[in-house]
N, C-alpha and C positions, 0 to 999 in steps of 0.2 A: 637549417636547410642542410648544411653540408654533413650533418652527422652520419647520414646512411649513403653517402656517395660511393664509400668503398665497397659497399655490399649491394650495388645497384643491379649486379648481374642476378642475384638471388632474390632479393626483396624489392627490386624496381627502385624508382625514385620516389621520394616522399613529397614531391611537388611536381605535379604534371606540367608546370611550365617547362621543366627541365627535359621533357620528351624530346628527342631529336625529331622523330616523325610525329609532330604534334597535330598535323591534319589527318592522320590515319586513326580510324576508329578502332582498328584491330590492335594497334600499339597501345592505345588508351585502355582497351579492355584486358590486354596482356599485362600491362603494369598492375592494373587493379587485382587480376587474378594472382600474381605473384605475392603481392602484399596480403591478400586475403588468406593465402595458403600458409602464411606464417603468422596468421592472427594479427596482422597489421590493418586494422579496419578503417583507420583514418588516413586520408591523403589530402593535400592542399591542391587548389588551383589558385596560386597567389595567396590571398587572404580568404578564399572561399574554401570550406571544409566540405569534402565528400566522405560520408559515413556508410559503411556496408554492414547490415544488421548480422551479427555472428551467430544468433540464435544459440548462444551458450555464454556462460559466465566466464570472462576472461582475466578477473582480478585487476582491472586497470582503473578502477573507481574507488579507491581506498583514500583514506585522509592523507596518507603519505604522498600519494599521487597528486592531490590537491595542493599540499605545500610545495611540492616540486615545481608545480607550474605557477605559483603565487609570485607575481612580480617580475618574471622572467621575459626577456625579449621574445617576441612572438616567433621567431625562426630558430632560437637557440636549442629548442627540445622538439622531439618528434610530434607530428600533427596529433591533436587532441581536442576534444570537445571543451576541456578544461582551458586549453590555450585561447580559444575564441571567446569564452567567458571572461577570461582574466583580461585579454586584451581590451575588450568593450569596457570593462569596469575601470581599468587604469586610464583609458582615453577619456572616460567620463569624469573621473576624479581631477584629472590634470587639465582639461580643457573646459570643464564645467558645461558640457552640452549633453544633449539626449542622444541616446543609441537604440537600436533595435536590432534583434537577432531573428532572421527569417529563417524557419525550419520547414522544409518542403520535402515531398516525396509520396509515393504511393502508399495506400493502406498496407501495414505490416512491415514497412521499411525502418521503423524505430524512430518516428518523429516524436511521439508522446514520450518515450524513454529518454531522447535528448533533451527535451525541455526540463524533465525531471532532473536530470544530472546537472544542468546549468543552474537550476533552483537550488540543489544540494550544494553545489560549489559556492555560490553566494551566501548560504546559511552557514557553511563551515568556515570559510576564509575571511568574510567581511568582518570588521570590528563589531562588537556586539556588547551591549549593555543589559542588564538584568531586566530593566523595564521595557526594553524592546523585544525581549525574547518571545513574548505573545504574538507580536506582529509577524516575527519569523515563522513561528509554528503555524500561524493560520495561513501564511503564504503557502507553506509546504503541504499542509493538509487540506487546501482548497482543492488540490488535484484529485485525490481519491473521490471527493463528493462529486465533482463535476465529471469525472471517468464514469461514476456509477450511474448517473442520470443522462450523460450525452454520448456514451461509448456502447458499443455492441459488438458481438461476434458476427463477422462476415465470412465470405467464402476464402477471403484472403488474409484475415487477421483475427485472432480471439478477442483484441481489445481495440477495435477500430473507432476512431474518433468520428462521430457522425455530426460534428458541428465544428465550425472554426473557432479559435480562441486566441484573442490577443490580450496579453497580460502585461501591464505596466508595473514594474517594480520601483518604488520611489525610495530614493536615498537622500539623506541630509547632507549638510556641507562637510560632514567628517566621513562620508561614504558608508554610513550606517543604514542599512534597510530600515525603512520606518512605516512603510505602507504599501499598498498596491491597488490595482484597478483592473477589472476583467471585462472585457467586451466579448460577447458571443455572436457567431454568424450562422445563419441558416441552419438551425436545428433540423435534422430529418424527420419531420413529424409523421410522415407516411409509414415509417417503420412502426409506429405505435399500433397501427391496425392491420399491417400486412408484411410478412418477411418471406424472401425466397426460401427455395429449398436449401437447407444446410446453413441457414442463418438464424440468429435470435433477435429479440426484441432488445431493448436497452436493459443493461445490467440490473438496475435497481429492482425490477420485477422479480427476478430469480433470487437475488440476494435476500430480499424481504421474505419470500417465502421459504428459503433455505435456512436462514439464520435467525429470523424474527421469533421473539419469544411466543410462546403458546398463548400466553394471555393477550398479548398484542393482536396476534392472528385471529383469535376469537372475536376480539372487539371489531376487527375489520371484516369479519365473515370470510375469512380466506382458510383454504387448505393448503397443505405443503406441496403436493403434487402439481407442478406447472402444467402438466398433460390436461388438467381439468378446465384450463383457460384458452379459449379460442385465440386471443391476442399473443399467447406465448407458445402456441404449439404448431404454429402454420408451416414452420421451417423444419418440423421434425427432428430438432436437436436440442430440446429444452434442457436436457441434462448433458453436459459436455465433461468428458473426463479431464481435459487440460485446464478446466476452469474450476476453482474451488469457491463457490458462491458464498458458502458458510464463513469461511475465513475472511472473505472480502467484506462481508456484512460487519464483521467485527471491526475492521479497519474504517469503514464508513461511520460506524457508530461512534467510534473514538474521535474521528474528525469532527462530527457533529457537535461533540461536547466542547471541543477546543475552539471551533469556529463561533461558539457563542449562540448555538440554537436552544431555545428553551424546549421544555417538555410539550408546552402547548403548540409550538411552531411544529414539532416533530409529529405531534397528533394530528394536525391539520394537513400537513404534507402527505403522510402515509395514507390518511384518509381518502386524499385525491388520487394517490397510486392505486390503492385498492378499488376505488369507484371506477378507474379506467379499465380494470380486470373484469369487473362485474358488467360494465356496459358491452364489453365484447361478448359475454355470455347471454345477452338478451336475444331471445329468438322471436322473430315477427313470422306471423301467418296472414294469409289474405282471406279476406271474408267474401261474401257473395257478391258485393258490389266492387270488389277488386281493391279495396282498401286494406291497409295494413293495421293488424292488431297484434297485442302482446297477451296470449293467453295465460302464461305463467308469469305473475308480477313479483316473484321472489327476488329477482335481481333489482327490480325497480325500487323495492322496499329498502334493500341495502344502500343503493346509490343515494337514495333519498335521505337516509340516515347519516351517511358519511359526508354528504355535501350540506346538509342542513335545508333541504328544500322539501316541499310537499309533494308526496308521492303521485297524487292524482294529476298535479299540475305538470310533473316531469313526464308522467304516461302520456299526457295530452300533447306535450310539445315535442315528444319523440314520434307520434304518429300523425300530427296535424301540423299544419303551417299557417301562420297568421298573415293575412294580405291586407294592407292598409290602403283604403280608398280615400278619397278627399275628406269624407265626413264619417266614414264608419270603418270598422274592422270586420273582416270576414275570416273565418277559420275554416280551412278546407282540409279534408283528410288526405293523408299522403298514400302514395302507392307503396308497394312492398320495397321496390328498388330505391325509392327516395327516402323511406324511413330508414333503411340501412346506410344510405349516404348521410343522413341527418345524424345517426348514431356514431358513425366514424368520424364525422366532422366534429362532433362535440368530443370525443375522445383525443382527437388531434389538437383541438383548440385548448382543451383543459391541460394536457401535458405541455404543449409548446408555451403557453403562458406561465405555467408553473415553473417551467425551466428558466425563463426569464426572470421570474420572482426569486428563484433560487441563486441566480447570478447577482442580482442586486442585493440579496440579503448578505451573501459573502462578501460583496463590495462594501456594504455598510460596516462589517466587522474587520475590514482591512483599511478602511479610511483612516488617514492620519490627520488629527484635529489641530496640529501646528501648522499655521498657514505661512510659514517662511518658505522661502524659495527652495524648491526640490529639482533634483535632475532625476531622470529615469532611464532604465533600461527595458525596453519592451521585448516580449518573447511571443512571436507569432507562429502558432502551431496551427496550421491549416491543411485542409484536405489536399492530397497531391492529385495530379492529372489522372483521371479515371477513364478507362477503356475497357467496357465489359460486353459479353456476347450481345447483351441487350441494354442499351443505354437510353435513359429517359430524362425527365425534367431536371432531377438532382444532379446527373452528370453534366448536363449542359451548363448549369450555374457554376459547378465546381470547376469545369475546364475554362469557362469564361474568367473566373477568378484567377486560375493558375496563369492563363495568358497575359493577364494584366501584370500579374506579379513577375512574370519572366520578363515582360517589357520594361518593368521598373529595374529589375537586376541589371540588364544590359545598359540601359541608359545610365544608371549610377556607376557601373564598372567603367564605362566609357569615360564618364565624367572624371571619376577618381585617376584613371590612367592619363588622361589629358592634363588634370591638374598636376600630377607628379612630374610629368615631362616638361610642362612650362615652369614648374618651380626649379627644375634642375637645368633648365636652359637648353633642352635637348628637342630637336624637331621630331615631329611624329606625324608623317603624311598618311599613313593608312586610316586614321581616325575618320575621314570622309568617307571612305568606302564602307567601313562598318556602320557608320550612321545611316548611310542609304540602304545597306543591304539588309542588315539585321532587323533594325527598328521599324523600317517601313514594312517589312514582312510580317511584323506582329501586329496587323490592323485589327480594330475592334468595331469598326463600323457595322459588320454583319451581325455582331452580337447585340449591339444597341437597337439595330433595325429589327432583329427578331424578337427581341423583348417588347419593343413598341408595337409591332403587329399582333404580338400574343395579347398585349393589354387591350388593344383595340377589339379583337375577337371576343374578349372576356366581357367587355362593357357594352358592345353594340347591341342594339335592339335586334329581335329575331333570333331563330335557332342557329347557335354557333356550335360546330362540332370540330374535333381534332382534324378531320379531313378537310373542312373548310378553312381552318388555320393554315394547313399544308398548301392548300391552293393559292391562299393569299400570300404565302411566303414565295411561292413561284412567281407570283405576280410582281411583288415589290423587290424582292431580292434575287430573283433568278438571273440577273445579268452579273452578279458578282462572281469573280473568278474563283473564290474559295467556297462557293455554295453550288450543291447538286442534288437533284432528286431523280427519281426514276423517269420521270417525263422528260427532264432536261438532260439526262446522261446519254452518252453515246450507245451503240449497240452492245459493246462489251460491258460497259459499266452498268446497264440495267439488270444484268442477272444478279448483281451483288447489292441492289437497293430494293427494298420492299416497297409496296403501294403506300404505306403510311409512314415512310421514313424519308429523312433527308441527310445528306453529308456535308460536313465541313472540313475544310482543310486547316487544322491548327499548326502552330509552329512544331508540334510534337508528331505531326501526322494526321491522316485522315481518321475521323470518327464519325460512325453513322448513329443518328438519333431516331428513335421510334416516337412519334408525335402522340401515341395513344397515352392519354391521361395529362397531356400538357395543360389543357385548359382547366381541368379539375384541380390539378395541384397548384397552378398559378392563381386560380381563384381562391381556394381555401376559405370559402364562405361558411359561416355559421348562421343558420335560420334565425331571424330576429326573435322568434318565439322562444327558441333555446337560449338565446343570449339574455332575454328577460329572466328566464329561471336561474341562470347562473349569477346575474346581477343581484338577485335577491338571496343568494346563498348565505347561509349562517357561518360557513367555513371562512375564517379571517383571511386566508390566502386568496381564495377565489373572489372575495370582496374587493381586495387590492388589485387583482388581475382584471376583473370585469366591472368597471365603473359604470354607474347609473348615467354618466354623462354621454357613454356612448350610445344610449338609446334616444338621446335628444338629437344627437348628430345623424341628420338623414343622408349625409354624404356617403357614397361607397367607399370602403376601406380600400388602401392601396393594395395593389397585387403583390404576391409573393416575389415576382420578377423584379417589379419597381422597387419593393423594399430592399431586395438583395443589391439591386444596383446602386441604390443611394448609400447604403452601408458599405459597399466596396469602395465608392468614391470617398467617403469619410475616412475609411481605412487607409487609402492611398495618400490622403491629405496628411494623416498622422505619420506614416512612414516617410513621406517626402521631407517632413521637418525634422527627421532625426537622422544621425549617422548609422550606416548599415553594416551588418555582418551577416553572412550567409552560411547555412548548413543544408547540404542536399543529401538526403537519405536514400539509400538504395537497397532493395530486397534482393538477395542473391539466388532465392529460389521460391517456388510456391509452395513447398511442402514444409516450410520452416525447419529444415534439417541443417545442423551445424556441418561446416566443411564442404557443403555442396554449392557449386559455382555453375549457374546456368547461364551459358554464354548469350543465348537468344533473348532471354528475358532481360539480361543487364543491358544489352545493346539497346533494347526498346526503352528502358528507363533513361539511358545516357542521352538518348534522343530527346525524349519529352521533357527532361530536366535541362535541356539546353546546355549541357556540359561542354560539348564540343564547340559551340558557339562561343561560350565563355572563355575557353582556352585559347580559341583563335583571337579573341580580342586581346588577351594578355600577351599573347605571342606576336602581335602584329608589329611590335617593336623589338624589344629585347627580352631574353629569356631569363636573365639574372640580373639583379641589382642589389647591391651591397653597400653599405656606409664604408667609407675608406678605412676607418678604424678597425672594423671587424675583419674586412679583407685582408688587411695588412697583418693583423694578429694572427690569421689562420696560415697565411702563405710566406710569411717573411723569411722562413728558413730556405726559400729557394733562390735567394739572391744574397751574396756576400756583403752587399751595401746595407741591407736592411736587417741582417742577422748578427748578433742576437737582439740588437736594439736599434731603433730608428729614432733619431732625437729631432728631425725636422718635422714640418707639417705633414699630416697623413696623406694628403693629396699628391705631394712630391714623392712621398716614399712608394705610393702605389705605381705612380708613373715611372719611377726608377725601376720596380720590380717587374712590371709588365714588359718594359723594354728589354730587360734582361732575359725573360722567359721566352720573348720573341712574339708577341702578339702583333697581328697585323691590323692596320687602320680599320679595315671593315669589319673587324671582330669585335670592336668595343667603342664605346664613348665614355668620356669622363665628364660628369656633371659637376654641379656646385658642391655637393657633398657625398655623392655615391659614384660608383664604377657601374657602367651598365655594360653587360656582356651579351651579344647577340645570339650565339649558337651555343647550345649545351655541350657540343663536342669540345669547344674550347675550355669550358669549365671542367669536363671530364679529363681532359689531357692535363689540366693543371693539378687536379687532384691526384692523378697516377704520378705525376712528378713528386708531388708531396709525399707519396706513399714509399717511392724509391729513396727519397731523401731522408725519410724516418729511419729506413734500415741503416743507412750510413751512420747518422747520428746516434742511433742506438748502439751500434757496435763500439763507437768510441766512448760514450758514455758508461757502457758495461765495463770496459777495461778499467777506466778511471775508478768506477764504483767498486769493482771487486778488490782492487788494492786497499781502498779506504776501509772495506769490510774486513779484510785480513787483519789490519792493525786494530780496529775497533774490537774484533773478536778476541784477540790476545789480552787487551787491557781489560776487557769485560770479565774474562775467566779468571784473571788474576784477583781483581777486586771482589770477585764472587767467592772465591776460595776464602779470603780473609773475613768476609762477611759471614760465611757459612759457619766458620769455627766460633766466632763470637755468638752468633745466634743459637747455635746447638747448645752451647754452655748455658745460655739463658733459658732455653726451652726445657732443659733438665731440671733447672732449679724451679721454673714455674709449674712443672709437672708434679714435683714433690709438694709443693704448696698447695695446689689443687687437690690432691689426694688427701691432704690433711684436713682441708676445708670440707671435702665430701664426707670424711669420716665424722667430722663435727656435726654436719647436717643430718646425718643418719641417725646419730645417738640422740640428737634433740627431737627428731620426729618420732623415734621410738617412745622416749619418755612422754612426749605429748600425747601420742596415741594411748599410752597406759594411763595416763591421768583422765582422757576423755573415752575410756573403754565402754562405759556403760551408757553413753549417750547414742542416740541414732546415727546410722551410718553417715558420715560426713568426710569432707577432705582431712580434717584433723585426726580421725582414728581409723580411716579406710585401710591404710597399709598395716597398721598394727593388728586388725582383725583379721586380715587375710594371712598375716605371719601366724598368728594364734591357731587359726583354722588349719593351716598347712601342718603346724607342729603337731596338733592333736591327731590328725588323720595319719602322719608319720608314727606317732606313738601307738596308734592302734595295732600296728603290725606286731608288737611285743606283747599285747595284753587282749589278744583275741580269746572268746570262750573256748573251752576244750571240748565241749559237746554241744549238740543241737539244743538240748533242754536247759543248758545254762544260759541265763538271760543276764548275767552280770557283765557289764560293759564298762570300759574306762569312763569315768564320769567327766563329761565336757567341761570346760570352763564356763563361767556364768555368762559370759559375752556370746556363747554359741547355743544358748537355750532355744533360741527360736528355730534352730534346726530341727528340733522335733516337731515345731509347729509346721515348718515346710513339708515334713514327712507326711503329717496328717493331711495337708493341702493336696499333696501329690496323690494320695489314696482316694481322695474325693474328686478330683478335678482332671488329672492326668489322662489325656486323650479323649476327654469328654466335652471340655468347653474351650472355644477360641480365646487366645490371650493368655493361657496358662504359661506357655513357654516364656513369653516376655516377662511374666511376674517373678520368674525364678530368681533373677539377679537383683530383685527389690526387697531388701530386709523388711521383715515385719516390725512395727513399732509396738512399744507397750500400750500406748494410747495415742489417738489422733486428736484428743482434746485435753488440754489442761485442766486441772480441778478449778483453776481460776475463771475458765470460760463457762463454767457450769453455774447456773443461778443459785445464789445461796439458799433460797426457799426450796429448790429441788434436792440440794445437798442436805437439808434438815429433813425433808421427807423420807430420804433413803438413807439417813445417817446409821441406821442399824446394820446396814449391809455395806460391804467393802466393794468400791467400784473397782472391776477388773479391766474394763476397756470401754472407751467412748470414741465416736466417730460421727462427723458431720453427714447427714442423709437428707434426701429429698422424698418426702411421703406423699403419694398419690391418693386422694379421696377414693373411697370404695365406690362411690356412686358417680360423681361427676369427673373424677380423675384429674381434679385441679391439684397442681404441684405446690407443695408447701415446705418450706425450709425446717427441718427438725434436727434433733440430736438422738442418736441411738447409744443408750448407756447400758452396759452389761455388768451385772453384779454376780455373786455367787449363787443367787437364787432365782433371779428374774431379769427380764430384758424390758428396758422403759424406753418409749418414744416420747421425747421431751420437747415442748415448745416453750422458750423462755422460762417462766416461773411456774408452768404447768406441766403435770405429767399427763400426757394426752391418752397414753395407753400403757398398761403393765401387763406383761405377758410372762407369767410364772413358767418355769421350766417343766413343772408337772403339767401344766396345760398345753405344752408345745406338742403339736401334732407332726410338724415336719417343716423343712425349709426347701422351697423350689427356686431354681433358677434355669435360664435357658442355655443352650450349648452355644450361643452367640457372643460377641464381644460387647454386650451392654452391661451395664451395672445393676440390672434390675434383680431384686431378691424378694420372695413373698415368704413371710413367716406365718405358717398355718397354725391355727388354735382350735381346741376343740369346740365344736358349735353348741355352746351352751348359753344360758342367759347371762353369765358373768362377763363374758367377752363380747366385745363390739364387733369382731370380725377379723379376718386375716389382715396382716399388715403389708401393704405394697411399698416397697422402698427401693430408691436408686442410691447406690452408694460408689464413690470413686475408688475405694479400697475393698471391693467385694470379696476377692479372695481372702484377704486379712480378716474381715469381718465375720464371715461364715466360718472360718477355721477357729477363731476365737470362741463363737457361740457353740460350735461342735464340741469343743474341748471343755467348756463349761458345763454343757448339758451331758457330756461323757457318752454320747451315742453318735458314731460315725455314719451309721446308715440312715439318718433322718434326711440326709441332703438328697433331693431328687433333681437331677438335670434332664430338662425336657426339650423336645424339639417342636417347633411349630406353633403350639399354644398351650396354656396351663388354665384350669379353673380354680377359682378361689372363693372363699366364704365371705359373703357381704354381710348377711343378717340371716337370722334363723329361716330356712326354707327359700333362701334366695342365693344364687351363685353368680359370679362374673367371669369374664373371660379376658386373658391377655394374650394377644397374638404377636408372635415374633417373626420378623423378616429382615431381609438385607436390602441395601440401596445404595445409591451413590453418596448420600450424607445421613448422619445420624438425626433421628427425630422422633419424638414420642407425642402421640395425639390420640384423640378419641375419634374413631372411625364412624361411618354412617350407621353401622350397626350397633352402636354403643359400646363397642369394644375398645379396650386400650390397645393401641397398636405401637410397638417398639420396634424401630428401624435401626439396624446396625450396618456399619460398613465392613464388607467382607475382605479382609486383606489376605495377600498370598503368604503363605507360611514360609 
């Protein structure tokens, strides 16, 4: 905590508790601004961490930073999210109790990033065994999967969490992470079917279209353009430059493989995702009786195929509703409006339940089968308080949740403060004031009452509308001090509230909600007819999500509001049973620009995050508290009795120190283990005195140190001179030995190169051949021909004979075929096949001819182009294509018509023969040493102009009167295949020269 006190004028204080004007919001914002301008994005309020999103990389999340905060006292280092994580981990390990970290803030403030950093910290710093590596990886990679299915672009954030997430990380008795469990809250299903201007649907839809394989998209009946799908294009920003959907798809695909999703799981999962997109493209029309029809059943067929249902049954369920009487069922046609509602309800239900299945599937991969006692650290990343121009049912639920969590924070903070003061034996009277003032202000009766009235309106007989719901609110909740409508408001307030709106006074201020859509979103009903279709689906995931038992249950399913209220109650029970840590995230501006600090926006967030209330609770007693040992260690130099060492009890040393400094009785209290200082100015004065004292101490230390340095420098120079002389003599001797050793190595290498000079180029002869080549070229200077007609040249050594072959290769291919330049530094071999690799029967058949060259090749049949392994053997008279013990084709040089190859980087060569009855046809070969083989053949035939380098395609002779075609092309990867036209297609990779 004290680390930045000396620079407080420039960077502010790193704990808001040390603000002198702690009741001033302006002082709070000013301190936040000072730190933000210096890229100090973290500040404490006691043990609560305030985090400001920098919208840029600051380099403060490295492994070295993690190690720095590992096992360190909470206030010893500057504020950081790693300090919160490490403190929770150490407290859990030492006290063997459960903890949770509550991360809150509005969309775009960095909540999700903060939870990722905490997970990464545990992954890197916790002890780990190889067997538990999988559990750790699954914990980390569950994040991108949940973000893909539960996050979306909103007006405030490109990666806004549209669901609440609570994750328990389980640790064994050694502090090793061994598993986890995730609970999700209130996935925003309405986003599946509708998005506001400038917003997108959930990421997974766009990622699948952008990054999915062509084969997968074809099987799902999808096109890559998201504009083609109604559910993806309503916000008019389906393609966003700041979001790379293709790269995100790769991350999600990798995560699926680690989290243990099978190919069948993915096939079913993406079948559901694709069916939602097809649902959105279903178009309804109205017939003469005013009933809905679907004239184009193209999308119906795709949905039926993907979900494993009968198309006709699905078509009927989308346009008709089954009504059950006591003894019979009646199927009634739906109007156009009700059919659209049924379609959207199906899309929302399918996506919402699939998301729940996905969370359960991830949980099953994270579960630890060791049933010994575990301790946990929970991470709660939940939507922040939301105030938009138009607030609906989702904002009402989100803000209710935030109000409850804020109430929990204040209660737990007060409880912790009270416990510390009681433990230290210090009275703290303002606790009663804050108990009455803050907690009583955070009432929840109005929320519970509104949800109950909403449920009543949803289930009561008769026509219920959003307007009747608002009238019931005025009747039942109208007397509440924090509730207001246009009818109940005064003359000035009516202008700011619409006829369909009501206003609530939250702890963070007033929020106006529009009741339009409240009943529909709270009901979230799926017609029984559609539910029957989904229960009979052949898609395994849907069968798990829609159980047949639901059809037997005639009771009305609970409303969304009731489900959320119940899940929130269970969440609070979980949190109350654990020790808390808090992170409050703040968004500095709406444009996501680095270094921009919007005072108005930040004041608004400070208000609805309850930061000033939390600070007032912490400052109700004493601004600064520190253990005696730490306080004495820092400030002992200010008192002669405690400097340089104090040998008595730390409490007595601190008392002696503050009496010497001159603390007044009203400025401090001494507890059992800590000193409590009431005013920050008292601490600042002590810190300034320490700075002054440091200068005096430094001057005395410098004087003593300089004299020591002078003596040490003289002794060091004298010893260095003696050592230098001895080492120099040794260095000269070693240098002479090294030179002799070098000479021996060179001579040995030369002799070894001479011995191996006739072998193919290898490390044993490489330098020798370079030497001989250089010598030969230098000698040419003195043996050049006298005239142009004189063709007598200095005869090269035997090991340089293939230079002549390289000249021939140059005349044939230079500037005509790709890959020629790279082949220059690869010497030609006498043969690529040893005589022992040729079958004895073949050797016997051609024993009358001397083998000049052999190379392995792949021969392609002239008709079906099937690839076969062969050997190409060149003799003085003919070329042989050999298979094991058979000569498959003999091509006499007299019958050789020519050799064709492409201008690309492939190894294809075609040996053309005269089209007579003796020859089977042209030989289509692929050779890994094409330049070498063609050169050897040309030199044996003694005709350089027989080689034809073609572009695009070439014709070859199959049989008398029949020709074939080879097409040459370039592409991202090399491949050879028979195309639809029956032609052999050779694809090469074009490389930059």
